[in-house]
N, CA, C and O atoms as a CHARMM CRD file, in Angstrom:
* protein
*
  256
    1    1 UNK  N      0.83100  -1.19600   0.00000 PROA 1      0.00000
    2    1 UNK  CA     0.00000   0.00000   0.00000 PROA 1      0.00000
    3    1 UNK  C      0.87400   1.25700   0.00000 PROA 1      0.00000
    4    1 UNK  O      0.50000   2.25500  -0.61600 PROA 1      0.00000
    5    2 UNK  N      2.00100   1.23300   0.66000 PROA 2      0.00000
    6    2 UNK  CA     2.87500   2.39400   0.74000 PROA 2      0.00000
    7    2 UNK  C      3.32800   2.85900  -0.63900 PROA 2      0.00000
    8    2 UNK  O      3.32900   4.05600  -0.92600 PROA 2      0.00000
    9    3 UNK  N      3.71300   1.91300  -1.49100 PROA 3      0.00000
   10    3 UNK  CA     4.17900   2.24800  -2.83800 PROA 3      0.00000
   11    3 UNK  C      3.07600   2.93500  -3.62500 PROA 3      0.00000
   12    3 UNK  O      3.32600   3.92500  -4.31300 PROA 3      0.00000
   13    4 UNK  N      1.85700   2.41700  -3.52900 PROA 4      0.00000
   14    4 UNK  CA     0.73500   3.01900  -4.25300 PROA 4      0.00000
   15    4 UNK  C      0.52200   4.45600  -3.80100 PROA 4      0.00000
   16    4 UNK  O      0.30300   5.34600  -4.62300 PROA 4      0.00000
   17    5 UNK  N      0.58700   4.68500  -2.47100 PROA 5      0.00000
   18    5 UNK  CA     0.37800   6.03800  -1.95900 PROA 5      0.00000
   19    5 UNK  C      1.45300   6.98200  -2.47600 PROA 5      0.00000
   20    5 UNK  O      1.14600   8.11400  -2.85200 PROA 5      0.00000
   21    6 UNK  N      2.71300   6.53800  -2.50300 PROA 6      0.00000
   22    6 UNK  CA     3.77300   7.41000  -2.99400 PROA 6      0.00000
   23    6 UNK  C      3.58200   7.69100  -4.47600 PROA 6      0.00000
   24    6 UNK  O      3.89000   8.79000  -4.93600 PROA 6      0.00000
   25    7 UNK  N      3.07400   6.70900  -5.24400 PROA 7      0.00000
   26    7 UNK  CA     2.80400   6.93800  -6.66500 PROA 7      0.00000
   27    7 UNK  C      1.70200   7.97100  -6.85100 PROA 7      0.00000
   28    7 UNK  O      1.77800   8.80100  -7.75700 PROA 7      0.00000
   29    8 UNK  N      0.68000   7.92800  -6.00500 PROA 8      0.00000
   30    8 UNK  CA    -0.39100   8.92400  -6.08700 PROA 8      0.00000
   31    8 UNK  C      0.15400  10.30500  -5.73900 PROA 8      0.00000
   32    8 UNK  O     -0.21100  11.29900  -6.36800 PROA 8      0.00000
   33    9 UNK  N      1.02100  10.36300  -4.74300 PROA 9      0.00000
   34    9 UNK  CA     1.63600  11.63300  -4.34400 PROA 9      0.00000
   35    9 UNK  C      2.45500  12.21100  -5.50400 PROA 9      0.00000
   36    9 UNK  O      2.36100  13.40000  -5.81000 PROA 9      0.00000
   37   10 UNK  N      3.25200  11.36200  -6.13700 PROA 10     0.00000
   38   10 UNK  CA     4.06600  11.80900  -7.27300 PROA 10     0.00000
   39   10 UNK  C      3.18200  12.27700  -8.42500 PROA 10     0.00000
   40   10 UNK  O      3.47400  13.28000  -9.07600 PROA 10     0.00000
   41   11 UNK  N      2.11400  11.55000  -8.66600 PROA 11     0.00000
   42   11 UNK  CA     1.17100  11.89500  -9.73200 PROA 11     0.00000
   43   11 UNK  C      0.55700  13.27400  -9.48400 PROA 11     0.00000
   44   11 UNK  O      0.47200  14.09200 -10.40000 PROA 11     0.00000
   45   12 UNK  N      0.13000  13.52900  -8.24500 PROA 12     0.00000
   46   12 UNK  CA    -0.48500  14.80800  -7.91300 PROA 12     0.00000
   47   12 UNK  C      0.54900  15.92800  -7.93500 PROA 12     0.00000
   48   12 UNK  O      0.25500  17.03000  -8.39800 PROA 12     0.00000
   49   13 UNK  N      1.75200  15.65900  -7.44300 PROA 13     0.00000
   50   13 UNK  CA     2.80300  16.68200  -7.46800 PROA 13     0.00000
   51   13 UNK  C      3.12700  17.09000  -8.90300 PROA 13     0.00000
   52   13 UNK  O      3.35600  18.26700  -9.18400 PROA 13     0.00000
   53   14 UNK  N      3.14600  16.12200  -9.79700 PROA 14     0.00000
   54   14 UNK  CA     3.42400  16.42600 -11.19900 PROA 14     0.00000
   55   14 UNK  C      2.33200  17.32600 -11.76800 PROA 14     0.00000
   56   14 UNK  O      2.62100  18.28500 -12.48400 PROA 14     0.00000
   57   15 UNK  N      1.07100  17.01200 -11.44600 PROA 15     0.00000
   58   15 UNK  CA    -0.05100  17.83500 -11.92800 PROA 15     0.00000
   59   15 UNK  C      0.03800  19.25300 -11.36700 PROA 15     0.00000
   60   15 UNK  O     -0.14700  20.23200 -12.08900 PROA 15     0.00000
   61   16 UNK  N      0.32500  19.34700 -10.05600 PROA 16     0.00000
   62   16 UNK  CA     0.37500  20.65100  -9.40500 PROA 16     0.00000
   63   16 UNK  C      1.64600  21.41800  -9.75800 PROA 16     0.00000
   64   16 UNK  O      1.72400  22.63000  -9.55900 PROA 16     0.00000
   65   17 UNK  N      2.63400  20.70600 -10.27900 PROA 17     0.00000
   66   17 UNK  CA     3.92900  21.27700 -10.63700 PROA 17     0.00000
   67   17 UNK  C      4.68800  21.81800  -9.42300 PROA 17     0.00000
   68   17 UNK  O      5.45400  22.77600  -9.53400 PROA 17     0.00000
   69   18 UNK  N      4.46300  21.18800  -8.25400 PROA 18     0.00000
   70   18 UNK  CA     5.24500  21.49900  -7.06500 PROA 18     0.00000
   71   18 UNK  C      5.13200  20.36800  -6.06100 PROA 18     0.00000
   72   18 UNK  O      4.21900  19.54600  -6.13000 PROA 18     0.00000
   73   19 UNK  N      6.06600  20.33600  -5.13300 PROA 19     0.00000
   74   19 UNK  CA     6.10900  19.28600  -4.12200 PROA 19     0.00000
   75   19 UNK  C      5.01600  19.53100  -3.07800 PROA 19     0.00000
   76   19 UNK  O      4.76000  20.67300  -2.69500 PROA 19     0.00000
   77   20 UNK  N      4.38600  18.47100  -2.63100 PROA 20     0.00000
   78   20 UNK  CA     3.37900  18.55800  -1.57800 PROA 20     0.00000
   79   20 UNK  C      4.13000  18.54900  -0.24200 PROA 20     0.00000
   80   20 UNK  O      4.96900  17.67400  -0.02600 PROA 20     0.00000
   81   21 UNK  N      3.85600  19.48400   0.64500 PROA 21     0.00000
   82   21 UNK  CA     4.55200  19.52700   1.93200 PROA 21     0.00000
   83   21 UNK  C      4.38600  18.22900   2.72200 PROA 21     0.00000
   84   21 UNK  O      3.38800  17.52400   2.57100 PROA 21     0.00000
   85   22 UNK  N      5.37300  17.92300   3.56500 PROA 22     0.00000
   86   22 UNK  CA     5.36600  16.68600   4.34300 PROA 22     0.00000
   87   22 UNK  C      4.18700  16.59900   5.31300 PROA 22     0.00000
   88   22 UNK  O      3.79900  15.50000   5.71100 PROA 22     0.00000
   89   23 UNK  N      3.61400  17.74100   5.69800 PROA 23     0.00000
   90   23 UNK  CA     2.49000  17.71000   6.64700 PROA 23     0.00000
   91   23 UNK  C      1.14500  17.48600   5.93800 PROA 23     0.00000
   92   23 UNK  O      0.09200  17.54900   6.57300 PROA 23     0.00000
   93   24 UNK  N      1.18000  17.22900   4.64300 PROA 24     0.00000
   94   24 UNK  CA    -0.03800  16.96900   3.86000 PROA 24     0.00000
   95   24 UNK  C     -0.02900  15.53100   3.36600 PROA 24     0.00000
   96   24 UNK  O      1.02600  14.91500   3.21300 PROA 24     0.00000
   97   25 UNK  N     -1.22400  15.00900   3.12000 PROA 25     0.00000
   98   25 UNK  CA    -1.38500  13.67400   2.56700 PROA 25     0.00000
   99   25 UNK  C     -2.29900  13.75200   1.35300 PROA 25     0.00000
  100   25 UNK  O     -3.13900  14.64500   1.24400 PROA 25     0.00000
  101   26 UNK  N     -2.12200  12.80900   0.45200 PROA 26     0.00000
  102   26 UNK  CA    -2.99200  12.73700  -0.72200 PROA 26     0.00000
  103   26 UNK  C     -4.25300  11.97900  -0.33100 PROA 26     0.00000
  104   26 UNK  O     -4.18500  10.90100   0.26000 PROA 26     0.00000
  105   27 UNK  N     -5.38400  12.54600  -0.66100 PROA 27     0.00000
  106   27 UNK  CA    -6.67900  11.97000  -0.30400 PROA 27     0.00000
  107   27 UNK  C     -7.53600  11.84800  -1.55400 PROA 27     0.00000
  108   27 UNK  O     -7.42600  12.64100  -2.48900 PROA 27     0.00000
  109   28 UNK  N     -8.38200  10.84700  -1.54500 PROA 28     0.00000
  110   28 UNK  CA    -9.37600  10.68400  -2.60600 PROA 28     0.00000
  111   28 UNK  C    -10.60100  11.50800  -2.21400 PROA 28     0.00000
  112   28 UNK  O    -11.16400  11.30300  -1.13900 PROA 28     0.00000
  113   29 UNK  N    -11.00800  12.41600  -3.05700 PROA 29     0.00000
  114   29 UNK  CA   -12.20600  13.20500  -2.78000 PROA 29     0.00000
  115   29 UNK  C    -13.40200  12.27200  -2.60800 PROA 29     0.00000
  116   29 UNK  O    -14.16100  12.39300  -1.64600 PROA 29     0.00000
  117   30 UNK  N    -13.56300  11.34100  -3.54900 PROA 30     0.00000
  118   30 UNK  CA   -14.57600  10.29300  -3.43800 PROA 30     0.00000
  119   30 UNK  C    -13.80600   9.00400  -3.16400 PROA 30     0.00000
  120   30 UNK  O    -13.04300   8.55600  -4.02000 PROA 30     0.00000
  121   31 UNK  N    -13.98700   8.39900  -1.99400 PROA 31     0.00000
  122   31 UNK  CA   -13.22700   7.21000  -1.62400 PROA 31     0.00000
  123   31 UNK  C    -13.34500   6.07400  -2.64500 PROA 31     0.00000
  124   31 UNK  O    -14.37600   5.90500  -3.29500 PROA 31     0.00000
  125   32 UNK  N    -12.27400   5.30900  -2.76500 PROA 32     0.00000
  126   32 UNK  CA   -12.27600   4.16500  -3.67500 PROA 32     0.00000
  127   32 UNK  C    -13.39900   3.19900  -3.32300 PROA 32     0.00000
  128   32 UNK  O    -14.03400   2.63000  -4.21100 PROA 32     0.00000
  129   33 UNK  N    -13.64700   3.01300  -2.02700 PROA 33     0.00000
  130   33 UNK  CA   -14.70500   2.09500  -1.58000 PROA 33     0.00000
  131   33 UNK  C    -16.09400   2.56200  -1.99500 PROA 33     0.00000
  132   33 UNK  O    -17.03600   1.77100  -2.04200 PROA 33     0.00000
  133   34 UNK  N    -16.21200   3.84000  -2.29300 PROA 34     0.00000
  134   34 UNK  CA   -17.50600   4.39100  -2.70700 PROA 34     0.00000
  135   34 UNK  C    -17.56100   4.65400  -4.21100 PROA 34     0.00000
  136   34 UNK  O    -18.42200   5.39000  -4.69200 PROA 34     0.00000
  137   35 UNK  N    -16.62900   4.04100  -4.94900 PROA 35     0.00000
  138   35 UNK  CA   -16.64400   4.18800  -6.40000 PROA 35     0.00000
  139   35 UNK  C    -15.70400   5.23800  -6.95400 PROA 35     0.00000
  140   35 UNK  O    -15.71500   5.49900  -8.15700 PROA 35     0.00000
  141   36 UNK  N    -14.89400   5.84500  -6.10700 PROA 36     0.00000
  142   36 UNK  CA   -13.92100   6.82400  -6.57800 PROA 36     0.00000
  143   36 UNK  C    -12.79300   6.14800  -7.34300 PROA 36     0.00000
  144   36 UNK  O    -12.66200   4.92400  -7.32800 PROA 36     0.00000
  145   37 UNK  N    -11.98400   6.95500  -8.00800 PROA 37     0.00000
  146   37 UNK  CA   -10.87600   6.43000  -8.80100 PROA 37     0.00000
  147   37 UNK  C     -9.56300   7.10700  -8.38600 PROA 37     0.00000
  148   37 UNK  O     -9.55000   8.01800  -7.55900 PROA 37     0.00000
  149   38 UNK  N     -8.47600   6.64200  -8.97600 PROA 38     0.00000
  150   38 UNK  CA    -7.17000   7.25600  -8.73800 PROA 38     0.00000
  151   38 UNK  C     -6.87200   8.35700  -9.75200 PROA 38     0.00000
  152   38 UNK  O     -5.71700   8.75100  -9.91900 PROA 38     0.00000
  153   39 UNK  N     -7.90100   8.85100 -10.42600 PROA 39     0.00000
  154   39 UNK  CA    -7.69100   9.91700 -11.40900 PROA 39     0.00000
  155   39 UNK  C     -7.29700  11.20200 -10.69600 PROA 39     0.00000
  156   39 UNK  O     -7.63600  11.41300  -9.53100 PROA 39     0.00000
  157   40 UNK  N     -6.58800  12.04400 -11.40300 PROA 40     0.00000
  158   40 UNK  CA    -6.15300  13.31400 -10.81800 PROA 40     0.00000
  159   40 UNK  C     -7.33200  14.16900 -10.36500 PROA 40     0.00000
  160   40 UNK  O     -7.22100  14.92700  -9.40200 PROA 40     0.00000
  161   41 UNK  N     -8.45600  14.04700 -11.05700 PROA 41     0.00000
  162   41 UNK  CA    -9.63000  14.84100 -10.68000 PROA 41     0.00000
  163   41 UNK  C    -10.20000  14.41700  -9.33100 PROA 41     0.00000
  164   41 UNK  O    -10.95400  15.16900  -8.71300 PROA 41     0.00000
  165   42 UNK  N     -9.84800  13.22500  -8.87100 PROA 42     0.00000
  166   42 UNK  CA   -10.36800  12.71400  -7.60300 PROA 42     0.00000
  167   42 UNK  C     -9.33700  12.80100  -6.47300 PROA 42     0.00000
  168   42 UNK  O     -9.59500  12.31700  -5.37100 PROA 42     0.00000
  169   43 UNK  N     -8.18900  13.40100  -6.72700 PROA 43     0.00000
  170   43 UNK  CA    -7.13800  13.50400  -5.70800 PROA 43     0.00000
  171   43 UNK  C     -6.94400  14.94200  -5.27100 PROA 43     0.00000
  172   43 UNK  O     -7.08200  15.87500  -6.06200 PROA 43     0.00000
  173   44 UNK  N     -6.62000  15.10600  -3.98900 PROA 44     0.00000
  174   44 UNK  CA    -6.23600  16.41300  -3.47000 PROA 44     0.00000
  175   44 UNK  C     -5.36100  16.20000  -2.24200 PROA 44     0.00000
  176   44 UNK  O     -5.35700  15.12200  -1.64800 PROA 44     0.00000
  177   45 UNK  N     -4.62800  17.22900  -1.87100 PROA 45     0.00000
  178   45 UNK  CA    -3.74500  17.16100  -0.70600 PROA 45     0.00000
  179   45 UNK  C     -4.42800  17.86800   0.46400 PROA 45     0.00000
  180   45 UNK  O     -4.87800  19.00700   0.34200 PROA 45     0.00000
  181   46 UNK  N     -4.49600  17.16600   1.60400 PROA 46     0.00000
  182   46 UNK  CA    -5.08600  17.75100   2.80300 PROA 46     0.00000
  183   46 UNK  C     -4.17200  17.45300   3.99200 PROA 46     0.00000
  184   46 UNK  O     -3.30900  16.57800   3.91500 PROA 46     0.00000
  185   47 UNK  N     -4.36600  18.17800   5.08100 PROA 47     0.00000
  186   47 UNK  CA    -3.53900  17.96500   6.26200 PROA 47     0.00000
  187   47 UNK  C     -3.77200  16.56600   6.82500 PROA 47     0.00000
  188   47 UNK  O     -4.83300  15.97400   6.62800 PROA 47     0.00000
  189   48 UNK  N     -2.77900  16.05400   7.51700 PROA 48     0.00000
  190   48 UNK  CA    -2.88800  14.71700   8.10400 PROA 48     0.00000
  191   48 UNK  C     -4.06100  14.63900   9.07900 PROA 48     0.00000
  192   48 UNK  O     -4.77200  13.63600   9.12900 PROA 48     0.00000
  193   49 UNK  N     -4.25200  15.69800   9.84600 PROA 49     0.00000
  194   49 UNK  CA    -5.34700  15.73300  10.82100 PROA 49     0.00000
  195   49 UNK  C     -6.70700  15.71300  10.11700 PROA 49     0.00000
  196   49 UNK  O     -7.61000  14.97700  10.51700 PROA 49     0.00000
  197   50 UNK  N     -6.84200  16.52100   9.07500 PROA 50     0.00000
  198   50 UNK  CA    -8.09500  16.54500   8.31700 PROA 50     0.00000
  199   50 UNK  C     -8.35000  15.21200   7.63200 PROA 50     0.00000
  200   50 UNK  O     -9.49100  14.75600   7.55000 PROA 50     0.00000
  201   51 UNK  N     -7.29000  14.59300   7.14400 PROA 51     0.00000
  202   51 UNK  CA    -7.42000  13.30400   6.47100 PROA 51     0.00000
  203   51 UNK  C     -7.92000  12.24300   7.45700 PROA 51     0.00000
  204   51 UNK  O     -8.79100  11.44300   7.11600 PROA 51     0.00000
  205   52 UNK  N     -7.37700  12.23200   8.66600 PROA 52     0.00000
  206   52 UNK  CA    -7.80700  11.26100   9.68100 PROA 52     0.00000
  207   52 UNK  C     -9.28100  11.46700  10.03200 PROA 52     0.00000
  208   52 UNK  O    -10.03100  10.49900  10.15600 PROA 52     0.00000
  209   53 UNK  N     -9.69600  12.72800  10.19100 PROA 53     0.00000
  210   53 UNK  CA   -11.10100  13.01200  10.50900 PROA 53     0.00000
  211   53 UNK  C    -12.02000  12.58900   9.36600 PROA 53     0.00000
  212   53 UNK  O    -13.07000  11.98900   9.59900 PROA 53     0.00000
  213   54 UNK  N    -11.62700  12.89900   8.13700 PROA 54     0.00000
  214   54 UNK  CA   -12.43900  12.55200   6.96700 PROA 54     0.00000
  215   54 UNK  C    -12.57100  11.03700   6.84200 PROA 54     0.00000
  216   54 UNK  O    -13.66100  10.52700   6.58500 PROA 54     0.00000
  217   55 UNK  N    -11.47700  10.32500   7.01900 PROA 55     0.00000
  218   55 UNK  CA   -11.49500   8.86600   6.92200 PROA 55     0.00000
  219   55 UNK  C    -12.40200   8.26200   7.98700 PROA 55     0.00000
  220   55 UNK  O    -13.16500   7.34000   7.69900 PROA 55     0.00000
  221   56 UNK  N    -12.32600   8.77100   9.21200 PROA 56     0.00000
  222   56 UNK  CA   -13.17100   8.27000  10.29800 PROA 56     0.00000
  223   56 UNK  C    -14.64500   8.54800  10.01000 PROA 56     0.00000
  224   56 UNK  O    -15.49700   7.69600  10.25900 PROA 56     0.00000
  225   57 UNK  N    -14.94200   9.72400   9.49300 PROA 57     0.00000
  226   57 UNK  CA   -16.32500  10.10200   9.14900 PROA 57     0.00000
  227   57 UNK  C    -16.86000   9.18000   8.05100 PROA 57     0.00000
  228   57 UNK  O    -18.00500   8.73400   8.12100 PROA 57     0.00000
  229   58 UNK  N    -16.04000   8.89400   7.04500 PROA 58     0.00000
  230   58 UNK  CA   -16.46600   8.01100   5.96300 PROA 58     0.00000
  231   58 UNK  C    -16.69500   6.57800   6.46900 PROA 58     0.00000
  232   58 UNK  O    -17.62600   5.90200   6.03000 PROA 58     0.00000
  233   59 UNK  N    -15.85700   6.13100   7.37600 PROA 59     0.00000
  234   59 UNK  CA   -16.00400   4.77600   7.93400 PROA 59     0.00000
  235   59 UNK  C    -17.30000   4.67400   8.75100 PROA 59     0.00000
  236   59 UNK  O    -18.01500   3.67600   8.66400 PROA 59     0.00000
  237   60 UNK  N    -17.59600   5.71700   9.54700 PROA 60     0.00000
  238   60 UNK  CA   -18.83800   5.71000  10.32700 PROA 60     0.00000
  239   60 UNK  C    -20.05200   5.68200   9.39800 PROA 60     0.00000
  240   60 UNK  O    -21.02800   4.97800   9.66000 PROA 60     0.00000
  241   61 UNK  N    -19.98300   6.45000   8.31800 PROA 61     0.00000
  242   61 UNK  CA   -21.09500   6.50900   7.35900 PROA 61     0.00000
  243   61 UNK  C    -21.32300   5.13400   6.71900 PROA 61     0.00000
  244   61 UNK  O    -22.46500   4.70100   6.56600 PROA 61     0.00000
  245   62 UNK  N    -20.23400   4.45000   6.34700 PROA 62     0.00000
  246   62 UNK  CA   -20.36300   3.13100   5.72500 PROA 62     0.00000
  247   62 UNK  C    -20.86900   2.08600   6.71200 PROA 62     0.00000
  248   62 UNK  O    -21.50200   1.11200   6.30500 PROA 62     0.00000
  249   63 UNK  N    -20.59900   2.27300   8.01300 PROA 63     0.00000
  250   63 UNK  CA   -20.99100   1.29500   9.03600 PROA 63     0.00000
  251   63 UNK  C    -22.48900   1.34200   9.31900 PROA 63     0.00000
  252   63 UNK  O    -23.03400   0.39500   9.88600 PROA 63     0.00000
  253   64 UNK  N    -23.15700   2.41600   8.94000 PROA 64     0.00000
  254   64 UNK  CA   -24.59700   2.54500   9.21400 PROA 64     0.00000
  255   64 UNK  C    -25.42300   1.62800   8.36700 PROA 64     0.00000
  256   64 UNK  O    -26.64900   1.61900   8.48000 PROA 64     0.00000
């Protein structure tokens, strides 16, 4: 999984034409589990804290 994440990071950095800061993570706007893809249109960089909150919120929603 680590390699895939670094590939997504590199892909997004290339699109943005700059390096993503270390305190940011690449996130899927629409999660893969909900039909999202690894396309650039579905990726964005968010803070690690925001990413953890978003992931937890999505997991709670799927558990209902």
